[in-house]
C-alpha positions as CSV (number, residue, x, y, z in Angstrom):
1,H,-2.4,19.6,-5.5
2,H,-5.3,18.7,-3.3
3,L,-7.1,20.7,-0.4
4,D,-5.9,20.4,2.9
5,E,-6.3,22.0,6.0
6,D,-2.6,20.7,7.0
7,Q,-0.7,24.0,6.8
8,L,3.1,22.4,6.3
9,G,4.4,26.2,6.0
10,T,3.9,29.8,5.5
11,I,3.6,29.0,1.9
12,N,0.9,26.5,0.6
13,W,0.8,26.2,-3.3
14,V,-2.6,24.3,-4.5
15,D,-3.3,24.0,-7.2
16,T,-6.4,22.0,-7.8
17,H,-6.5,22.4,-11.6
18,A,-3.2,20.1,-12.0
19,S,-3.3,16.7,-12.8
20,S,-0.5,16.1,-9.9
21,A,1.9,18.0,-7.7
22,S,4.8,16.5,-10.4
23,E,2.8,18.8,-12.9
24,M,3.1,21.4,-10.7
25,V,7.1,21.1,-10.3
26,W,7.5,21.0,-14.0
27,D,5.2,24.1,-14.2
28,L,7.6,26.5,-11.3
29,V,10.7,25.0,-13.2
30,R,9.8,26.4,-16.9
31,H,8.6,29.5,-15.2
32,S,11.9,29.7,-13.1
33,P,15.6,29.9,-15.3
34,Q,17.3,29.4,-12.2
35,L,16.5,26.0,-11.9
36,Q,17.8,23.0,-14.6
37,L,15.4,20.2,-14.9
38,T,17.8,17.0,-14.4
39,K,17.2,13.5,-16.4
40,A,16.5,12.5,-13.0
41,A,14.0,14.4,-12.4
42,A,12.6,14.7,-15.1
43,T,12.8,11.2,-15.2
44,A,10.8,11.1,-11.3
45,L,8.6,14.0,-12.6
46,Y,6.8,11.9,-15.4
47,A,6.5,8.8,-13.2
48,G,4.6,11.5,-10.7
49,I,2.3,12.4,-14.2
50,I,1.5,9.0,-15.6
51,G,1.2,7.5,-11.8
52,D,-1.6,10.6,-10.6
53,T,-2.9,10.9,-13.8
54,G,-3.7,6.6,-14.3
55,R,-1.8,6.9,-17.4
56,F,-3.5,9.9,-18.8
57,L,-6.9,8.2,-18.1
58,Y,-8.0,10.7,-15.3
59,D,-10.6,13.5,-15.9
60,L,-7.5,16.4,-14.6
61,T,-5.9,15.3,-17.5
62,T,-4.8,18.0,-19.5
63,A,-3.7,19.4,-22.7
64,R,-0.9,21.3,-20.0
65,T,-0.7,17.6,-18.9
66,H,0.3,16.5,-22.1
67,Q,2.6,19.1,-23.0
68,A,4.6,18.6,-19.4
69,A,5.2,15.1,-20.4
70,A,5.8,15.9,-24.1
71,D,8.2,18.7,-22.4
72,L,10.0,15.7,-19.7
73,L,10.2,13.5,-22.8
74,A,12.3,15.5,-24.5
75,T,15.4,15.5,-22.0
76,G,15.8,12.0,-23.2
77,I,14.1,9.8,-19.9
78,D,12.8,6.1,-21.4
79,A,9.6,6.5,-20.9
80,A,8.7,2.9,-21.4
81,A,11.1,1.6,-18.6
82,I,9.5,4.3,-16.1
83,G,5.5,2.9,-17.1
84,R,6.9,-1.0,-16.6
85,Q,8.3,0.3,-13.2
86,E,5.3,2.0,-12.1
87,D,3.2,-1.0,-13.3
88,Q,4.9,-3.2,-10.8
89,F,4.3,-4.0,-7.7
90,P,5.3,-6.8,-4.9
91,E,3.6,-9.7,-4.5
92,N,2.1,-8.7,-1.4
93,V,0.5,-5.4,-2.9
94,G,-0.8,-7.7,-5.7
95,R,-2.3,-9.9,-2.9
96,L,-4.2,-7.2,-1.4
97,I,-5.8,-5.4,-4.4
98,G,-7.1,-9.1,-4.7
99,W,-8.2,-9.2,-1.0
100,A,-10.0,-5.7,-2.0
101,L,-11.5,-6.3,-5.1
102,E,-13.0,-8.8,-4.1
103,N,-13.6,-7.0,-0.4
104,V,-15.2,-3.9,-1.1
105,K,-19.3,-3.3,-0.8
106,I,-20.8,-1.9,-4.3
107,T,-24.3,-0.8,-3.7
108,D,-26.8,-0.8,-6.8
109,T,-26.0,2.5,-7.8
110,G,-22.5,2.1,-8.2
111,A,-21.0,3.3,-5.0
112,G,-17.9,1.1,-3.0
113,S,-16.9,1.7,0.2
114,L,-13.9,-0.5,2.1
115,L,-12.2,-0.7,5.0
116,I,-7.9,-1.4,5.5
117,T,-7.0,-1.8,9.1
118,K,-3.6,-2.1,10.3
119,A,-4.1,-5.6,11.4
120,L,-5.5,-6.9,7.3
121,L,-2.1,-4.1,6.8
122,A,0.4,-6.6,9.0
123,Q,-1.2,-9.6,7.8
124,F,-0.1,-8.9,4.1
125,G,3.1,-7.4,5.6
126,L,2.5,-4.0,4.2
127,A,3.2,-0.9,6.0
128,Y,0.6,2.2,6.4
129,G,0.8,4.1,3.0
130,E,1.8,0.7,0.8
131,E,-1.9,0.1,0.0
132,Q,-2.5,3.5,-2.4
133,R,-2.2,0.6,-5.4
134,A,-6.1,-1.1,-4.0
135,V,-7.1,2.2,-3.1
136,G,-6.4,2.9,-7.0
137,N,-7.4,0.0,-8.5
138,I,-11.0,-0.9,-6.6
139,G,-12.1,2.3,-9.7
140,K,-11.6,-0.3,-12.2
141,L,-14.1,-2.9,-11.4
142,A,-16.5,-1.9,-14.2
143,S,-19.9,-2.0,-11.4
144,I,-18.3,0.9,-9.5
145,D,-18.6,5.2,-10.3
146,R,-17.0,6.1,-6.5
147,W,-15.8,4.6,-4.3
148,V,-14.9,5.9,-0.6
149,V,-11.7,3.8,1.6
150,F,-11.2,4.2,5.3
151,T,-7.2,3.3,6.1
152,E,-6.4,2.8,9.7
153,R,-3.3,4.5,10.7
154,T,-0.9,3.2,13.2
155,D,-1.9,5.4,15.7
156,G,-5.1,4.3,15.2
157,S,-7.1,7.4,13.4
158,Y,-8.1,6.6,9.7
159,R,-7.4,8.2,6.6
160,V,-10.7,9.0,4.5
161,E,-10.8,8.5,1.0
162,L,-13.2,9.3,-1.5
163,R,-12.1,8.7,-5.3
164,G,-15.0,9.1,-8.5
165,K,-14.2,7.9,-11.7
166,T,-15.4,11.3,-13.3
167,K,-15.2,14.8,-11.7
168,K,-19.8,14.4,-11.8
169,S,-18.9,11.2,-9.3
170,I,-16.9,13.4,-6.9
171,R,-19.3,16.3,-6.8
172,W,-21.8,15.3,-4.6
173,P,-23.2,16.5,-1.1
174,F,-21.0,15.0,1.4
175,N,-23.7,13.6,3.0
176,T,-25.2,12.2,0.0
177,V,-22.2,10.3,0.0
178,V,-23.0,9.1,3.3
179,A,-25.9,7.7,2.6
180,A,-25.6,6.2,-1.1
181,I,-22.0,4.7,0.0
182,L,-21.7,3.6,3.6
183,W,-25.9,2.7,3.7
184,Q,-24.4,-1.3,4.8
185,A,-21.2,0.2,6.9
186,A,-21.1,0.3,10.7
187,P,-22.1,3.3,12.5
188,W,-18.9,4.3,13.5
189,Q,-17.8,4.8,9.8
190,I,-20.8,7.2,9.4
191,M,-20.3,9.0,12.9
192,L,-16.1,9.5,11.6
193,L,-17.5,10.8,8.4
194,N,-20.6,12.9,9.7
195,F,-17.8,14.8,12.2
196,M,-16.0,15.2,9.2
197,L,-18.1,17.4,7.7
198,L,-17.7,19.4,11.0
199,K,-14.2,19.9,9.8
200,R,-14.2,20.0,5.8
201,N,-15.1,22.0,3.0
202,L,-18.5,19.4,1.2
203,H,-16.4,20.2,-2.1
204,R,-13.3,18.1,-1.0
205,Y,-13.3,14.7,-2.2
206,K,-10.3,13.4,-0.6
207,V,-9.8,13.5,3.3
208,S,-6.3,13.0,4.8
């Protein structure tokens, strides 16, 4: 449900108003009589929805999101068990979360920035992609309103994620974000984001 320039096929379905890809799949199933929603599928979709909405806390949570959750619950899935499972994480992920909360740079205006390198992931015994819990947990700090995280991929390139607690937080022009969030960042970080400006639309808040 995020805008992305990487086209993965001849048809690409993107709904930026959806809370999650899981909500989109639910919408597809309910409008497709030939598709059947199994309990296993409903479990996976419900997990996806509560994960992407932060337990229905984020701005993209709508009445349709709750309708999707209600339909999935009606299949008899164990919502409490799913919630417990989604809340748990391995010890090394927990340690990375602690490291991220301790090391994120925060400006006086509530902007945060963090760099996660390959070496750091290896230090915690984690693979690329397993840092996502840390990325999301940064937003639980009361002093942060929006934040950017650079994560080094295995090939040496970087995934850049710009997040905010509200829609207003992430609708700033990207050059303003560079100035506000990365004022104390390394020059290569600022150069990287300025390069991204040439390739991405300014309203996009997630670059990967």
